[in-house]
C-alpha positions in Angstrom: -82.2 41.3 27.2 -80.0 44.4 26.8 -79.0 45.5 23.2 -75.3 45.4 24.0 -75.2 41.7 25.0 -78.1 40.5 22.6 -77.4 38.7 19.3 -80.9 39.7 18.3 -82.5 42.9 17.2 -86.4 43.3 18.1 -88.7 45.5 16.4 -92.5 45.9 16.2 -95.0 46.0 13.3 -98.7 45.9 13.5 -98.7 44.0 16.9 -96.0 41.4 15.7 -92.7 41.3 17.2 -89.9 41.0 14.6 -86.6 39.3 15.8 -83.7 39.9 13.3 -80.5 37.9 13.9 -77.2 40.2 14.0 -74.9 37.2 13.0 -74.4 35.8 9.7 -73.3 32.6 11.3 -75.1 30.8 14.0 -72.8 27.8 14.3 -71.0 27.5 17.6 -72.5 26.1 20.8 -72.3 29.2 23.0 -73.9 31.5 20.6 -76.6 29.2 19.8 -77.1 28.5 23.9 -77.2 32.5 24.0 -79.6 33.0 21.1 -81.8 30.2 22.4 -82.1 32.0 25.7 -83.1 35.2 24.1 -85.6 33.7 21.8 -87.3 31.8 24.8 -87.5 35.2 26.5 -89.3 36.8 23.5 -92.0 34.2 23.3 -92.5 33.9 27.1 -92.9 37.9 27.2 -96.3 38.9 28.5 -98.8 40.1 25.9 -96.8 38.8 23.0 -98.9 36.7 20.5 -97.0 36.9 17.3 -93.3 36.8 16.4 -91.5 36.8 13.2 -87.9 35.3 12.9 -86.1 37.5 10.3 -83.2 35.2 8.7 -82.2 37.8 6.2 -78.8 38.3 7.8 -78.2 34.6 8.4 -75.9 32.8 5.8 -74.8 29.6 8.1 -77.0 27.6 10.7 -75.7 24.6 12.6 -78.1 21.4 13.1 -77.9 22.4 16.9 -79.7 25.9 16.0 -82.6 24.0 14.3 -82.9 22.0 17.8 -83.3 25.4 19.5 -85.9 26.3 16.9 -87.9 23.5 17.5 -87.9 23.8 21.2 -88.8 27.4 20.5 -91.9 26.2 18.6 -92.9 24.0 21.6 -92.6 27.0 23.9 -94.5 29.3 21.5 -97.3 26.7 21.2 -97.6 26.4 25.0 -97.7 30.1 25.4 -100.1 30.5 22.7 -97.7 32.4 20.3 -97.7 32.1 16.6 -94.3 32.0 14.9 -93.4 32.7 11.3 -90.1 32.6 9.7 -88.9 34.9 6.7 -86.1 35.8 4.4 -84.6 32.2 4.5 -82.0 31.8 1.9 -82.8 28.9 -0.4 -79.7 26.8 0.8 -81.0 27.1 4.3 -84.4 26.3 3.6 -83.2 23.0 2.0 -82.0 21.9 5.5 -85.4 23.0 6.9 -87.0 20.7 4.2 -84.4 17.8 4.8 -85.1 17.8 8.3 -88.8 18.1 7.9 -88.8 21.2 10.0 -90.6 22.9 7.2 -93.7 21.2 8.5 -93.6 23.2 12.0 -93.2 26.8 10.6 -95.0 29.1 8.3 -92.3 30.6 6.0 -92.7 33.8 4.0 -90.3 35.6 1.7 -90.3 39.0 3.4 -91.1 40.4 7.0 -94.1 42.3 5.6 -95.4 39.1 4.1 -94.8 37.4 7.5 -96.5 40.2 9.4 -99.5 40.0 7.0 -99.6 36.2 7.3 -99.7 36.1 10.9 -102.4 39.2 11.1 -104.9 37.1 8.9 
């Protein structure tokens, strides 16, 4: 995934891959499809066992994007990859709660907390 075409920013911290979203809105179908493919590549990468999704830049998220996250969770489970989400705005977290997706992910306030939580 090249940096120019990617809608994600990847970094590493203590053996954990941190995925940050570049877009504040994840709403249109084409963007969601692109993000989904990039996220699936992240969890399918060899020697990757822990991933944090950093939502600090995200202000809006469509229900279709939630479906991508659920598929990502299934792929991660198959690949033996642990996933945590962090820095989700309260109004977005309510959507996770209403849809019961909060039961499928570990949530943390900061990337540092998420990295520490995955490394326990």
